N, C-alpha and C positions, 0 to 999 in steps of 0.2 A: 165652177170656173179653176182650172190649176193655179198655182202656186207662179208659176213664171208669166202663164196669162194676166192673172190679179197684177201682177207688177206693169207688163207692157201696157197694161189697161190703163194704168194710175200714174205713169210715166208720162202716159199719152197726155192724161188732166192735168198732168204739171205742163205740159207746152201750151197747155188751152190757157194755163192760166189759173187753174184750180189752187192755190195755194194748199189746202189742207189736205190735196191729192198727196203732197210732199212729205209730210207729218205722215201720213197712212203706209208709202213708200219702206219711208225708215224705219219705222215696225215693222214691217212684213219681214225685211233684208237685215236689217241690221243683225241680227243674232247670227243669223248663218253667217253673214261677212265675216264678224267676229271672232267665230268659232272658225273660219277657213283662212283667216291671216294669223289666228295663234297658234293651228295644225301646223299648216305650211311653210309657216314663215318660223316654227320653233320661239314666238315669243311667248313670254308669261304672264299672267296679269298682272304680277310684279312691275314688271318693269314698264308698264304704260304705253308701251310702242304702240301695241295693236290700236289702242285708243284711239290714239293721237292720228296715226294712218286712217283709220276710222271715219275722225271728224275731218280728216282734209279730202279724201274719197265725199263726203257729201258736201262739202265746199264743191268739189271739181263738177260733182254730178249737177248741182242747182247752176252753178255758173255753165256747163255746157247742154242742158238741158234743151235746146233745139237744136244741138245737132244728132240726137237720138234718131235713129229709121227704123222702124218697124221692120219693114220688111227685109235689112239686112242681118235680124236677126232679134233675142228675145234680149229685155230691158235687164234680166238679172244676169243674164252673161254679161252686157255693157256695163254695169254698174261692176261686177267685179272684175272687170280687165281695165278698170277706172281705180280700183281698189288695189289689185297687182300692179299698177303702174306709180301708183303711190307707196304702195310700202320698197318697190325695188329703188324710189326714189329715197328712203328713208335709206335707207341700206346702205346706198350709195356715200348719204350724210352723215353718218353714223360712221363708216369705214374711213373716209377724208379726214373726219376728227382725230388730230394726232391723240394718241395717247398721254395722259399726263402720270406723271410716277407721283405715286401714295405725299411725298412728305413734301413734292413741287405745292411752292405757295400761290394759290392762286386770287389776282384781284380783282375783286365785288366791290365796286365803286358803290357807295352810297344811293339810295332811289333821290331823284329830284321830288321837291314841293308836289310837284303836278303829277308824278309817276304815283306817290302815297295818297294824292287825291282821286283820281281814276278809282284806285283800288280799293278806298274807302267807299264811294261810290257805288262798285259793284257789290263787293260784300255787302252793301245796304239794299239793294234793290236783290241780291241773292236770297238775305235774310227774306224780304217780305214775302218774297216770291214762294219760300219754304217754311213759312213761318205753320202751315200744319203738317207740314212733317217731323217726322222722329228729329227729336234733338242729335242724336247721331247720323242720321242722315245730311242734315244741315251743316254738322260740323265735319264731317269727311269732305262734302260739298265745296265750303271755304277753302282747306286745306287742298286740296286737289285743284280749283278754278278758280281760286283767287292767287295763295301762294304757291301754287306751280310743285306743291311736295310729290312724291310720287309715291306709291300703292304702299312699297314697302313700307318706307317713313309715315305714313299716314297708320298703318295698322299698327306700327309699334308704338306710335305715340297714343295710339287710345284703347290697344293692347287687344285686340284682336285681329282673325285671321286677312291675309292679302282678299282672298275671296269675299268675304262681309265686307272689306272696303268697297271693293269693282261692287259690290248688289247695291251698297248703299248713293254708292257715287252713279251709278245709271238710273237708280231711281229717281234721283235728284234729277239728273241729265232730261229725264224722261219728262219730270213736271216742269222743268226749264224749256223744253220744246214748246209745250203748250202754250206758251208765253211768250216765244218767239225771243228768249236770251242766250241761247246757244244756238250752233247751226243743227 
């Protein structure tokens, strides 16, 4: 069975309520989508934009899974169209944000106690799930997923290349997907 037919079959299974088929669909298409987003949109691994767009893509695919019609085209093309639209939306949001001067002070209010408690709970769940993973994978995931740091900042803090950080975070995300902690 070709990749295109497999993706269409998996999306059909997702529509019929087979949740594990969604994970298989993500594993099948995510590397290709990520590569296309980075290549076609000129986003690097360091800025994390492609990963963010990809996460939004999978959320939309899941929420709109009932709209897919195999008679109108292949699932891979349908998912790519959603990814492209998410990328365009992200580009518009990026362009709409006013550029700040480097010397401009940015006000960052201190997080409230509820934010800190939520972050601690997420970090604890993350640590429990990734306890079998390498310590570097756990740390990279914590910095990216809990603290919201960019790949470049994580790479600098950990003293490794951005590509290495991306690999570690993707490894962690894959493990988290198996227990449904991240979409």
